[in-house]
N, C-alpha and C positions, 0 to 999 in steps of 0.2 A: 401581580398585585392589581394592576389597572383592570385586567380582564375580570377578576373576581369582583372588584368594586362596581364595574358596569353591570355585571349580572345581578348584583344586589339592587342597584338602582332600577333595573328593568323590572325586577320582581315587585319592588315597592310602588312603582308608577308605570304600570303597563300601558296606560293610555293617558296622555296629557294633551292639552290644547296648544295651538299655535297662537301665542298672545299677540294682542294688538300693539302693546308697548311694553316697556320694561318696568311698569309701575304696578303690575298686578291687575286683576279684573274681578268683577262680580261673578257669582255662579250663574246668574241669568245670562250674562254676556257670553260666558264660556260655553253654555249649552248651545249657542247659535253657531259656534265655530266648528270647522272641520277638525277632526282629531287626528293627530299624528301617531304612528306606531313605531316601536323600536324596530330597527331594520334587522334582517336575518343574516346569519353567517353560514358558511358551509356545514358547520356542525349542528345547526338548528333544524328542527323538523320542517319548517316552512321553506327551506332552501329548494330552489327549483330542481325537479327531477332530471335525469339524463334525457328523457324524452322531451321535456320542455326546452332544455338547452339545444337539443337537436333541431327543434322547430325554429328557434331563434336563428340557428345557423342557416337553415333553409331560407328564412325571411331575409337574411342579409347576403344571400347568394354565396355562402361559403366563407364569408369574411369574419367568422368568429374564431378567435385565437385563445390559447392558454399561455399567457406571457411567462417566460422562464428566464430569470437572470442568468447571464453568462457566468456569473461568479458563484452560482449555487453550489457547485461541487469543487471549488478551488481548494478546500481543505483536505480533499482526498490525496492520497500519496501520489505525487507526480502531477496532480491536477488533471486537466483534460483539454481537448482542443478548443472547446468553447471558452474555457477560462483563459487559455493563452491568447485567444483572439480578443477577448475582453480587456485583458491587461495591456495589450498592444494598442487597443483602440480608444481607451478612455481619455486620452489627451486630444481626441478629435471630437468636437461637439456635434458634428454631423453623425458620427458613429453612434453617439449616445442617443441623439434624437430619433434615429432610425430603429431603435430597439424599444418596443412598447413596455418592456419591463424596467427601463431605466429612466431616471430624471437627470437634468443637467447638473444638479447638486446631489451628492450622495446622502445628504442628510444634514441635520443640525443637532449638535450635541445637546442632550437633555430635552430635545423637542420632538424631532421626527427622524425616521430612517426610510430610505428608499426601499419599498417592498412591493412586490408584484401584485397586481390585481388577480383575482381568481380567473376572470375571463376578460377578453377585450374584443370589441367590434372595431375592426380596421376599416372605418367608414370611407367610402369612396364617393358617396352621393347622399343627398339629403334624406332619401328614403331609408338608408341604413341608420341614420341618426334617429329618425322617427321610430323605427323598429326597436332600437336599443332603449330609448326613453320609455316607450310603452311597456317593454318587458320589465325594466327596472321598477316602474311605478306599480304594475300589476303584481309583481312578486316581492315588493317591499325591499329592494336591494339598495345598498350604498352605491351611489353612482359617482363616477369620477370622469372628468373631461381633460384631455391632454392634446395640445398641438405642438408647440415648441418645447414644453416641459421645463421652462426656465424659472418657474415660481420658487422663490426662496423659502416660502412658508409651507412647502409640501402640498400645495393645493391640487396638484395633478397626480397625487399619490395616495393610495389607501389599500391596505391588504383586505382580503375578503370582499372585494368590490367588483363591480362591472365597469370597465373602462371604455369610454367612447374615445377612440384614438383617431384624430382627424388628419394625421400627417399626410395621407395620400390625397386629401382634398386641397391641392395646392396650385390650381390653375390661376393664371394671372391674365386679365383681359383689359385692354385699354379702350377708352371711349373718347371720342372727340366732342360729343355734345350730349352728355348724360343729364336726364331729368328724372328725379325720383318718382316712383309710381304715385299717382294721385295728386301730383304737384305741378302739373303742366300749366295751370292757370296762375300759379303762385311763384314759381322759380324759373329762371332762365337756364338754358342748356349751358353746360360747362365741361371742360375736360376732366376725366376721372379715371380711376382704376378700380376694377372689381377683382377680388381675390377670394379663394377658398379658405376655409378655416384653418387649414394646415400649412398655409404658405408662410415662408420665412421672409425676413426683410431682404435677404440675399436675392430671393426670387423677385421681389417687388422692385428693388433697385436695378436689377439687370434689365427688366422689361421697361420700366418707366424712365430711367435715367440713361443707362448705357445705350439702349436701343432707341428709346423714344425721345431723349433730349429734354425731359421735364423732371420735376421734383415732386416727391410725395413725402409728407412728414412721417418719418418712421424712426426706428431706434438706431443707435450707433452701433450696436452689436448685430451682425448680420444673421446670426443663428437664432435670434429671438423670434418668436412667432408673431405675426401680424395681429392675430386675435387677442392674445394676452396683453400686448402693449396697448392697443386701442381701448380695450375694456378697462384697463387700469388707469388710463389717462393719456399716457403716451407722449414722452418727450423725445425730441431728436437733438442732434448736435447744435441746431440753430433755432431753438424754440422761440427766441426773442424776435426772430424774423418770420417764422412760419407757424407759430402757435403750437397747439398740441395735436396729437393724432386723433384724439377723441373729438376735438373741435372740427377736424377735417372730415369726419364721417358724414356721408350724405344719405346712406341707406344701408340696411342690413336685412338678412333673412335669418330668422331664429326659430328654433324648435322649442316650445315651452313645455312645461311639465305635463300638460294634458295631451301631448303628442301632436299639437297643432302647429303647422308651419305658418309663421307670420312674417309678413314684410313690414318693416318698421322704418319710419322716416318722420320728417316734420309734419306730414299730412296723414299718415297711417300709423295708428298706435303710437302717438307722439310721447306718451308717458314712458312706455317701455324703451323707445328710442333714446330718450333722455337718460334713462337709467343705465343703459349699456355704454354710454359715453362717459366712462370713468367710474361707474358703480362697482366694478370688479368683475373679473372673469369667473365663469363657472357658477354663477349665482342666480341669474334670472332665466337661464335656458342655455341651449347650445347654439351659438351663432355659427351658421354654416357659410355665410357669404357676407363680405364687407365691400362697400363701394366708398372710396375715399377720393376727395378732390385732388387733382394734381396742379402744380404751380409752375410758373416760369422758372427756368433754371438760370442761376447767375453764371457769369462767364468763368469765375474761378472759385474753387474751394482751396483753403490754405491751412497751414499749421505752424505752430511755434512750440518748440520743445527744448527744455533745458533742466538742469538740476543745479541748485545753488546751495553751497554749504556755508554756514555761519560759524565763526571761530569760538563763539561764547554764547551763553544764554542771553546776555544783554544785546549782543549783536543780532541774535535770532529774533528777539522781540522787535527790534527796530526794522528788520527785514520784513517781518509779517506786517507791520504798520505801513511800510512803504508799498508793499505789494497790494494791500487792500486799498490804499489811497490811489495807487496807479490804476487799479481796476475801476474804481468809482469815477475817475475823470477821463479815462481813455478807452475802456473796454465795455462799459455798461451801456451797450447799445445793440442794435439788431445784427451787427456784423460778427459778434463774437459769441462763442459757446465753449462747452467742455470745462476743464477743471484745473485747479491748483491744489496740490496735496501738501499739507503741512505735517511733516513727520516729526516724531518725537526725538530723533537724533539730530535736531537742529538743521534740517535740510528742507528746502522748498523745491518741490518737483512740479514743473509746469508742463501741461499738455493741453494747449488751447487750439481751437479750430476757428477759422474765419470763413466768411462767405462774402462774395462780391468785391474782394480786394485783390489787387495785383501783389506779386511778391515784393515789389518795392514799397508799396503802401503798407504791407504787413511789417516789413523791416523798419520803416519810418515810425510806425506806431510804437514799436517796442524799443526804439533807440534810446529814449530818455531813461527808461527803467534799467536797461542793460548798462548804460553809461553810469548811472548812479551806483550800480553794483561794482563795476570795474574801478571806480574812483576810490573805493574803500578797501584797505588791505585786510579787513576782518572778514571778507567774503572771497570765495573761490568757486569756480564753476567745476563741479564734479563731472558735468557733461556740458560741453560747449553749446551755446544756443544754435538751434537748427531752425531755419526758416524755409517754408515751402509754399508754393502756390501752383496748382495744376488746373488744367481745364476741368470744370465741374463734371462734364460728361464722362470723364475717365476716372473719377474718384473711386468708383466701385468696380473698376476693371482690374482684376488681380494682376494680370501680366504687366499692364502699364505701370501700376503703382510699385511693383517690385523692380521695374526698370529705374524708377525715380529714387526709390529708397529700398535697396536690396534687403529682403527678409522681413519687410514690414507686414506682409500678408502671407499667411500659411494656407495651403490648400487642403481640401478633403483628399487625402492621398489614397483612397480606396479605388480599386479598379472600376472603371465605368462611372465614376463620380462626375457630376455636372461641372463644367469648367468654371462656372461662376461661383461654385460653392467653396468659398474661401472665408477666412476670418482673420481679424487683426491679431498679430502675434501677442499683443498685450492681453488678449482675452483667453489665451490658452490656459493660463493658470486657473481660470474659473471652471474649466471642464472637470466635472466630477468632484469638485471641492466639497469638503466637509466644513460646514459653517460653524463657527464658534460664537459669533455675534454679528449683528447687522442692524444698525440704528440709523434713522434719518430724521431730519427736521428742516422745515422751510424757514429761512431767515428773512425777516421783513426788511424792505428797502430802507426804512428809516435808520437802520444801523449804519448806512453809508453816508449819512449826513456828517459834514465835517466835525461837528462838535461831539459826535458819537463814535467816530472811527477809532480814537484811542481806546475807548472802552471795549470795542469789538476786538481790537488787536490784543488787548490784555486777556480777553476771554479765550481767544484762539491759542495764545501762548500757554495759558494755564491748562487748557485742554491737552496740548501736546506734552505736558509733563506726565500725563496719564497714558495717552495713546495718540496715534496719528489720525488725521481727518482729511476728507476729500471735499472740496467745495466745488460742486457741479453748478456752474453759473447758467447753464442752459436749462436747468430744471427749476425754473422760476420765471414768471412772466413779467415781472417789473422791468421796465426798459423796453418792452415790446410796444408795437403801435396800438392805437386805440381800437383799430379794427380787429386785431388778434385778441386783445383783452375782451372785447365784446363777444367774440365767437367762443372763447373759452368760458366766459361767464354762463353760457347756455349749455353747460355740461354738468355732470354730477361730481366732478372733481372738487375737492375742498376749495372754497372760495379764497382761502388764505394764499393760494398759489398765485393769485392775480397780483398780489403786492409783495411777493417774495423775489429777492434778487438771486437767490441760490438755494439749492438743497445741499445740506451738509450730510455726509454719510461717514459713519464710523463703524468699521467692521473688522473681522478677523476670520481666517479660514485656514484649513490644513489640507493635506493631500487627500485624494480620493479614499473613501472607506466604505465601499458598498458592502452590504452583508455578504459574508462568504469569503471575502478577500482576507488573506492571511498576513500580507505584508503591504505596507507598514501598518502596524496597529496604531490607532489614534492615541495621542498623548492627552488623556482626558484632564489631567491635572493642569497641564499647560493651557488647554483649551478653556477651561473654566476660569483660570487666572486672567487670560486674555479678555474673556467676556466681562469680568469684573472691572478691568482697567478701561475697557471701551465704555462701560456704563458711567464710570466716573468722568471720563473725558466728555461725554455728552452732557452730563450734569453741569459742567463748567460753561458750556456754550448756552445751555438753556437758562442760565442766570441772566443773560442779556436778551433772551427771547423766550420768556416763560410760557407764552401762549402758542408757540410754534406747533403747526400740524406736522404730520408725517405722510410720506408717499406710500400708498398701499402696496405698490409693486416692489418697493425697496424699503423694507421696514423690519422692525423687531418682531420676532415670533411672540415675544412676551409683552408686546405693547400694552401699556395701561391706558384705559379710556380710548380704545382704538376707534370706537364709533366717532367720537369727536375729532380725534387726531386724523383719521383718514378722510372723513367727509364733512366734518363741521356741521353747519346748520342744514345741510342737505340730508342728513341721516333720517329724520322722521319721514320725509317724502320717499326716500328709497325703501324704507321698511314697508310703507303703505303699498308701493308698487310690487314689492316682493310678495306680500300677502295676496295681492290680487291675482298674480300670474302663477304663483307657486304656493298655494295655501297649506300644503302638507310638508313643505320644506324638502322636496325631492333633491334639489340642488343645494349642496352644502360644501363650503370651503372654510378653512380655518380663518377666523376673523372676517368672514364675509357677512353681508347684510343678512340679519336674522339668525346668524350662527350662535348667538348668545343663548338661544333656546334649545340648544342641543349639547350633548356631551362633547368633550374635546375631540373624540374620534368620529363624531357625526353619526353614531349608531343609535344613541338613546335620547329621545326627547325629554326635556326637563324644564321646569318652570323657574323663573327668576323670582326671588322673594323680595 
């Protein structure tokens, strides 16, 4: 049905313009603009010939692939070896990331499905990216970019497309005294890290922290790509201390839609530099190199984990109120990050991380709250409190962490895998997941004021009557230093994050369901019911934060008013920069800057009325 509709749209509007804004434009203005064309598919007459593909293969020195999902023939009698290997490997996020046909999520019910691109360039150097971009532009192809492949909205996935796969561009280099090009008279040298577009945070932490004894602001999940996290904004476990990944970007190399390699920083192409600092990945070009500042490492990283069960609804409401009050008075500072989960079965799950505190300091901080719980018979610990503090330099050392907490880290178990390629056990369920719902909202710090805390607690409780929620306190910069607030203000991330104390996430997901897999089939009725409950749960929280924005990297596929939600007052400037560097819209991602002027699949240009 969708295919027929798109063909009809293409026939009705074979050529439309790239609008300046969403308000419509005069014919005279339209005539001055570059016209965008519907992109071609393999079944279309304009699809590149075999000879043209062969030339691209020569241009990229043989690194042109035809991605094929390992699950393609699983429905055959007995399956095959590729299917068997795929079924064994899909709980390993490194296995998924190393296959150009797969994405870290297998899809989203009623939204998108993981489908292989027609061809992929397994880029190993910038010249490969340039060749692929030029080929896609000249042949009017749908272009997709994938590094880590963690995008929840399917942004690194599109059938009938050409994929630029940057996984092999993963070198990590440390600098003692980096100065961005063209900035020697304006900026002082500082320690930094340069990484290729395909590097994962596991690679970055191994080099910067485990070996180098410093810190770089990156993601909590080791298998997330550096490129996607920085371009989306980029929160780490201790963002209230170290700000955002985007704010830590010093310089980047990017291939724009015209095939030009540009170095961007505060002194060279500053508008494009600003746009990739939170403006969304895969939108303004293909970033091939990032250079991020590194920071002094604290002596300790720590953790607190527990699960508390309330005996009644009334007791649970009181527990929520006490937890939020305790957070506002004891944890709302640069030492603490990560989350509290308020589940619908009247349990509070705590998984907080600390920086710069000894184990005794961590324990002392939490003693009043745990004492409050133990003093009341209506509460019980489903999981007794666990307190930990380890040398920060060893935090991403898999062997050391498993010695401290057996089983907390799982390794890439394939033969020849890098020793540092490990992942937190809690992240395993996300590998290959089929999303049902995923919503986010930044909550303003004003909700933590004493006279508003009861209202916030009531909203959280009402939300849990529909579905559970996760409060990520590290994904909001309220409580950070003035220096970090100023740095983040100079990024494209929604300004609302500067005054947010947390990002609340409400989601649901099921087991992997890649196309071709025969078991287990997704329960669509249950998935849609979960999505409906998640929506109602978020509605309850938005009653106390009606103007809340959402985080582009962790958001609803069906987000309403996504331009305002993701970028707020920054959106008009981002759209202007998009038009300047990509006037024909070569780079398209769902709910990316300028995507409103294309069909949902990114193949057919169309005008907003």
